[in-house]
C-alpha positions in Angstrom: -39.3 -12.0 14.6 -39.1 -8.2 15.2 -38.0 -7.1 11.8 -37.5 -3.5 12.9 -35.0 -4.7 15.6 -33.4 -7.0 13.1 -32.6 -4.1 10.8 -31.4 -1.9 13.7 -28.9 -4.7 14.6 -27.8 -5.0 11.0 -27.2 -1.3 10.7 -24.9 -1.3 13.7 -22.9 -4.1 12.0 -22.9 -2.3 8.6 -21.9 1.1 10.1 -18.8 -0.5 11.6 -17.7 -1.6 8.1 -18.2 1.5 6.0 -17.3 5.2 6.4 -19.7 7.5 8.2 -20.3 9.6 5.1 -21.2 6.5 3.0 -23.3 5.1 5.8 -25.3 8.4 6.0 -25.7 8.7 2.2 -26.8 5.1 1.4 -28.3 3.7 4.6 -30.3 6.7 5.8 -34.1 6.2 5.5 -33.9 2.4 4.9 -35.7 -0.2 6.8 -36.9 -3.8 6.5 -40.4 -3.5 5.0 -41.4 -7.2 5.4 -40.4 -10.8 5.3 -42.2 -13.4 3.2 -41.1 -17.1 2.9 -37.5 -16.2 3.8 -37.2 -13.2 1.4 -36.3 -10.0 3.2 -37.7 -6.8 1.6 -35.5 -3.8 2.4 -37.3 -0.4 1.9 -35.2 2.4 0.2 -36.1 6.0 -0.5 -35.3 6.1 -4.3 -33.9 4.3 -7.3 -30.3 5.7 -6.8 -30.1 4.2 -3.3 -31.7 0.9 -4.6 -29.2 0.6 -7.4 -26.1 1.4 -5.3 -27.1 -1.0 -2.5 -27.7 -3.8 -5.1 -24.4 -3.0 -6.8 -22.0 -2.2 -4.1 -23.4 -3.4 -0.7 -25.7 -6.3 -1.5 -23.2 -9.0 -0.3 -22.6 -7.1 3.0 -26.3 -6.7 3.5 -27.1 -10.3 2.7 -24.4 -11.6 5.1 -25.4 -9.3 7.9 -29.1 -10.2 7.7 -28.3 -13.9 7.5 -26.2 -13.6 10.7 -29.4 -12.6 12.5 -32.0 -14.5 10.5 -30.7 -17.9 9.5 -33.6 -18.8 7.3 -33.2 -15.9 5.0 -33.2 -17.0 1.3 -32.8 -13.7 -0.5 -32.9 -9.9 -0.2 -34.9 -7.6 -2.3 -35.0 -3.7 -2.4 -38.3 -1.8 -2.7 -38.6 1.9 -3.3 -40.9 3.2 -0.5 -41.9 6.7 0.5 -40.4 7.2 4.0 -42.7 8.8 6.6 -41.3 11.8 8.4 -41.2 10.1 11.8 -39.0 7.4 10.4 -36.3 9.7 9.3 -33.1 10.4 11.3 -32.1 13.8 12.4 -30.2 15.5 9.5 -28.0 17.3 12.0 -26.6 14.0 13.3 -25.7 13.0 9.7 -24.1 16.3 9.0 -21.8 16.0 12.1 -20.9 12.4 11.0 -19.8 13.6 7.5 -17.8 16.6 8.8 -16.0 14.6 11.5 -14.1 12.7 8.8 -12.4 15.7 7.2 -9.8 17.3 9.6 -7.4 14.2 10.1 -7.6 13.4 6.4 -6.5 16.9 5.5 -3.2 16.4 7.3 -2.1 13.8 4.8 -4.0 14.2 1.6 -5.0 17.5 0.0 -8.9 17.7 -0.5 -8.3 19.6 -3.6 -6.7 16.7 -5.6 -7.3 13.8 -3.1 -4.0 12.2 -4.3 -1.9 10.1 -1.8 1.6 11.5 -1.9 3.0 8.1 -1.2 1.9 6.8 -4.6 4.8 7.7 -6.8 6.7 6.0 -9.6 10.0 5.9 -7.8 8.5 3.2 -5.5 6.5 1.5 -8.4 8.0 -1.8 -9.5 7.6 -2.5 -13.3 7.6 -6.1 -14.5 6.1 -8.1 -17.3 2.7 -8.0 -15.3 2.3 -4.3 -15.7 4.8 -3.0 -18.2 2.3 -2.0 -20.8 0.2 -0.1 -18.2 3.4 1.7 -17.0 4.5 2.6 -20.6 1.1 4.0 -21.4 1.1 6.0 -18.2 4.5 7.6 -19.0 3.1 8.6 -22.4 0.1 10.3 -20.8 2.4 12.2 -18.4 4.3 13.6 -21.5 1.1 14.5 -23.4 -1.9 14.6 -21.0 -5.2 14.8 -22.7 -3.9 14.0 -26.2 -2.5 10.5 -26.0 -4.5 7.5 -24.7 -7.5 9.4 -23.6 -9.4 7.9 -21.8 -6.9 5.6 -20.1 -8.6 2.4 -18.7 -6.6 0.1 -16.4 -8.2 -3.2 -15.2 -7.2 -6.2 -13.2 -7.9 -8.1 -9.9 -7.8 -6.4 -6.6 -4.4 -5.8 -4.9 -2.3 -5.5 -8.1 -1.2 -1.9 -7.9 -3.8 -0.2 -10.1 -4.5 2.6 -7.6 -0.8 3.1 -7.1 -0.3 3.5 -10.9 -3.2 5.9 -11.5 -2.4 8.1 -8.5 1.2 8.2 -9.5 0.2 9.6 -12.8 -1.8 12.3 -11.0 1.2 13.2 -8.7 3.6 13.2 -11.7 1.3 15.5 -13.8 1.0 17.8 -10.7 4.7 18.2 -10.6 5.4 18.5 -14.3 2.5 21.0 -14.9 1.9 23.1 -11.8 -1.0 25.0 -13.5 -2.9 21.8 -14.2 -5.5 20.6 -11.7 -5.8 17.0 -11.0 -8.4 15.1 -8.9 -8.6 11.5 -7.8 -11.8 9.9 -6.5 -13.7 6.5 -6.4 -16.9 5.9 -8.3 -18.7 5.7 -5.0 -17.6 9.3 -4.2 -18.7 10.5 -7.6 -22.1 8.8 -7.2 -22.5 10.2 -3.6 -21.7 13.7 -4.8 -24.2 13.4 -7.7 -27.0 12.1 -5.4 -26.4 14.8 -2.9 -26.5 17.4 -5.7 -29.8 16.2 -6.8 -31.3 16.2 -3.3 -30.0 19.7 -2.7 -31.0 21.0 -6.2 -27.4 21.8 -7.0 -26.9 19.8 -10.2 -25.1 22.7 -11.9 -22.6 23.2 -9.1 -21.9 19.4 -9.4 -21.1 19.8 -13.1 -18.8 22.7 -12.4 -17.0 21.0 -9.6 -15.6 18.2 -11.7 -15.2 20.0 -15.0 -12.8 22.5 -13.7 -10.1 19.8 -13.5 -7.5 19.1 -16.2 -7.1 15.4 -15.0 -9.9 13.4 -13.5 -9.1 9.9 -12.1 -12.0 7.6 -11.2 -11.2 4.4 -9.3 -13.5 1.3 -9.1 -15.6 2.1 -12.1 -16.9 -1.5 -12.2 -19.7 -0.7 -9.8 -21.4 1.6 -12.4 -23.0 -1.2 -14.4 -26.6 -1.1 -13.1 -26.9 2.7 -12.3 -28.3 4.3 -15.4 -28.4 7.9 -14.0 -24.8 7.7 -12.9 -23.8 6.3 -16.2 -25.6 9.2 -18.0 -23.8 11.8 -15.8 -20.4 10.2 -16.3 -21.0 10.0 -20.0 -21.6 13.8 -20.2 -18.6 14.5 -17.9 -16.5 12.3 -20.1 -17.5 14.1 -23.3 -16.7 17.5 -21.8 -13.2 16.2 -20.8 -12.6 14.6 -24.1 -13.7 17.5 -26.3 -11.5 19.9 -24.1 -8.4 17.7 -24.4 -8.5 17.0 -20.7 -7.2 13.7 -19.5 -9.5 11.1 -17.8 -8.3 7.8 -16.2 -10.4 4.9 -15.0 -9.6 1.7 -13.1 -11.7 -1.4 -12.7 -11.5 -5.0 -11.6 -12.7 -6.1 -15.0 -12.6 -5.2 -18.7 -15.4 -2.7 -19.7 -16.9 -5.4 -21.9 -17.5 -7.6 -18.8 -19.1 -4.8 -16.6 -22.7 -6.0 -16.3 -25.3 -3.6 -17.9 -22.7 -1.0 -18.9 -24.1 1.2 -21.7 -22.7 0.6 -25.2 -21.9 4.3 -25.6 -19.7 4.1 -22.5 -18.0 0.9 -23.8 -17.4 2.7 -27.1 -15.8 5.7 -25.3 -13.5 3.5 -23.2 -12.4 1.6 -26.3 -11.6 4.8 -28.1 -8.6 5.4 -25.7 -6.3 2.8 -24.2 -7.5 -0.3 -22.3 -4.7 -2.3 -20.5 -4.7 -5.0 -18.0 -2.6 -5.6 -14.9 -2.0 -9.3 -13.9 -0.5 -11.0 -10.9 3.3 -10.3 -10.5 5.6 -13.1 -11.6 8.5 -14.4 -9.3 11.1 -11.8 -10.3 8.7 -8.9 -9.8 7.6 -10.3 -6.4 11.2 -10.5 -5.4 11.9 -6.9 -6.6 8.8 -5.6 -4.7 10.0 -7.1 -1.4 13.5 -5.6 -1.8 11.9 -2.1 -2.5 9.6 -2.4 0.6 12.5 -3.5 2.8 14.7 -0.6 1.6 11.9 1.8 2.5 11.7 0.3 6.0 15.4 0.2 6.5 15.4 -3.6 7.2 17.5 -6.3 5.7 16.6 -10.0 5.2 18.7 -12.9 3.9 18.4 -13.6 0.2 17.2 -17.2 0.9 14.3 -15.7 3.0 13.3 -13.3 0.2 13.4 -16.0 -2.3 11.2 -18.2 -0.1 8.6 -15.4 0.4 8.6 -14.7 -3.4 8.0 -18.3 -4.2 5.4 -19.1 -1.5 3.2 -16.0 -1.7 1.9 -16.2 -5.3 -1.2 -14.0 -4.9 -1.5 -10.2 -5.4 0.8 -7.5 -4.2 -1.3 -6.8 -1.2 -1.0 -10.4 0.0 2.8 -10.1 -0.5 3.0 -6.9 1.5 0.8 -8.3 4.3 3.2 -11.3 4.6 6.2 -9.0 4.7 4.5 -6.8 7.4 4.1 -10.0 9.6 7.8 -10.7 9.2 8.9 -7.2 9.9 6.8 -7.0 13.0 8.4 -10.2 14.4 11.8 -8.9 13.3 11.4 -5.8 15.4 10.0 -7.7 18.4 12.9 -10.1 18.5 15.4 -7.3 17.6 17.4 -9.7 15.5 17.4 -11.3 12.0 14.9 -14.1 11.6 15.9 -17.6 10.4 14.2 -19.3 7.4 12.3 -21.9 9.6 11.0 -19.0 11.7 9.7 -17.2 8.6 8.2 -20.5 7.3 6.3 -20.9 10.6 5.1 -17.2 10.5 3.7 -17.6 7.0 2.1 -21.0 7.3 -1.4 -19.5 7.5 -0.7 -17.0 4.7 0.1 -19.6 2.1 -3.1 -20.7 0.4 -3.5 -24.2 -0.9 -3.4 -24.8 -4.7 -6.5 -23.6 -6.4 -7.1 -26.6 -8.6 -8.3 -28.9 -5.9 -11.8 -30.4 -6.7 -14.6 -30.0 -4.2 -14.8 -33.8 -3.8 -11.1 -33.7 -2.8 -11.8 -31.2 -0.1 -14.6 -33.5 1.2 -12.4 -36.5 1.1 -9.5 -34.8 3.1 -11.9 -33.3 5.7 -13.8 -36.6 6.2 -10.6 -38.6 6.5 -9.3 -36.3 9.2 -12.6 -36.7 11.2 -12.8 -40.5 10.5 -16.1 -40.1 8.7 -17.6 -41.6 5.5 -17.4 -39.1 2.6 -21.1 -39.7 1.8 -22.2 -38.5 5.3 -21.3 -34.9 4.4 -24.0 -34.9 1.6 -26.7 -36.4 3.8 -29.5 -34.6 5.6 -28.5 -35.2 9.2 -28.0 -33.3 12.4 -25.4 -35.6 13.9 -23.0 -33.1 15.6 -19.8 -34.6 14.2 -21.1 -34.6 10.6 -22.5 -31.1 10.8 -19.1 -29.9 12.1 -17.2 -31.7 9.2 -19.6 -30.3 6.7 -19.2 -26.8 8.1 -15.4 -27.2 7.9 -15.7 -28.2 4.3 -17.8 -25.2 3.5 -15.4 -22.9 5.3 -12.3 -24.2 3.5 -14.0 -24.1 0.1 -15.0 -20.5 0.7 -12.0 -19.2 2.5 -9.2 -21.0 0.7 -10.6 -21.6 -2.7 -13.1 -18.7 -3.1 -15.9 -21.0 -4.3 -19.2 -19.2 -4.4 -21.8 -19.9 -1.8 -24.4 -21.2 -4.3 -22.0 -23.6 -5.9 -20.8 -24.9 -2.5 -24.5 -25.5 -1.5 -25.3 -27.1 -4.8 -22.4 -29.6 -4.6 -23.0 -30.5 -1.0 -26.4 -32.0 -1.2 -28.4 -29.1 -2.6 -28.1 -26.8 0.4 -29.4 -23.3 0.3 -26.7 -20.6 -0.1 -27.8 -19.0 3.2 -27.0 -22.3 5.0 -23.5 -22.1 3.5 -23.1 -18.5 4.7 -24.1 -19.5 8.2 -21.7 -22.4 8.2 -18.8 -20.2 7.0 -19.4 -17.5 9.5 -19.8 -20.0 12.4 -16.4 -21.7 11.7 -14.9 -18.3 11.3 -16.2 -17.1 14.7 -15.4 -20.4 16.5 -11.7 -20.1 15.3 -11.3 -17.0 17.4 -11.8 -19.0 20.7 -11.4 -22.7 19.9 -7.7 -23.5 19.8 -8.5 -27.2 19.0 -10.4 -26.2 15.9 -7.4 -23.9 14.9 -5.1 -26.9 15.1 -7.5 -29.1 13.2 -7.7 -26.6 10.4 -3.9 -26.3 10.3 -3.6 -30.1 10.0 -6.2 -30.3 7.3 -4.7 -27.5 5.3 -1.3 -29.3 5.2 -2.9 -32.0 3.1 -3.6 -29.6 0.3 0.1 -28.4 0.0 
């Protein structure tokens, strides 16, 4: 195997899934150093890149390598001095970074980075987020003195970013002289790394400490990055001592962020920590009505009630389902019927999450007229391999079971085998209509 070519192929795939600025910052001067017994060793230039790749991009890297090297067991990161002839032209990277900016400036001011669409007049308040909303209103009235820091956590797609950016937009309007700025932790880390590489540490400190309100999204990725934690700690102290407001969001409580320093946990706990959960039925219904009002489209009440009952995930899933319906509504140029809506959403409705792995095996093997035990056996029979791959795909796609657990429960398979099976079915579904129909028939059995 040509490991240099393997990494080149992987970088092409990775570049398509991340921004050009992040690709240039985190994947520049990386390579595959060696492969030993299925372990791929990725060479990185310094500890910051190593920590960030392990924390933020490890799943993407592992998945991409596994696609091209099926016997991969694990990925390790090794700090290695990069020889000059292996480095990319810095001019190319500078052009890539600068290309991103002009179009973005048309919609979001680079000074505050706040999306003007995120406002409280389009924010639905329900039991799932009412405490977070109440705290945010208190902050707007007294920024920097009440609930500082403000830490919001909850699963993805529940409106955390909308909430924290709405605070920023409200403070901008209420206090024209106050400077606010929104950013992700990834941007904070990228700026910090670039400042070190360019010997501009002081300008980095001045850049962020000039603001009266600093909002940092996705703070959960900071756990294993000691240097970034240290810089955030000092930035935090400067804001706190100056009565300047700082807001964080995360997909988990600070006590559950791996390897987070105790002093940061203590700082977070000194302010206000609130969670945002999944919206209940009434809130889902209200969210749909607000979205439809914004779009200038009406749907019958029975259709809205069906969507609110059927889509029980996060707000993003709810909006995605609504977008599917609105698109069809505009294509047909007429109101949709309830049966039409049910047909449109049949693939958006996930099965119940309390199905056991053995139940999935039973349903899939029954569909293919196979013995349940055959899925656990070491065999290359085509019909059994396909059934096993379908089981793995459903467990991962519909029930979000981890790759290692799937492999463990299905005869002690390696997690890379599970990744390969999942990706194969996912790819086959794009072109194999019979497989699409089989999956639809199988999924009906879980409802």
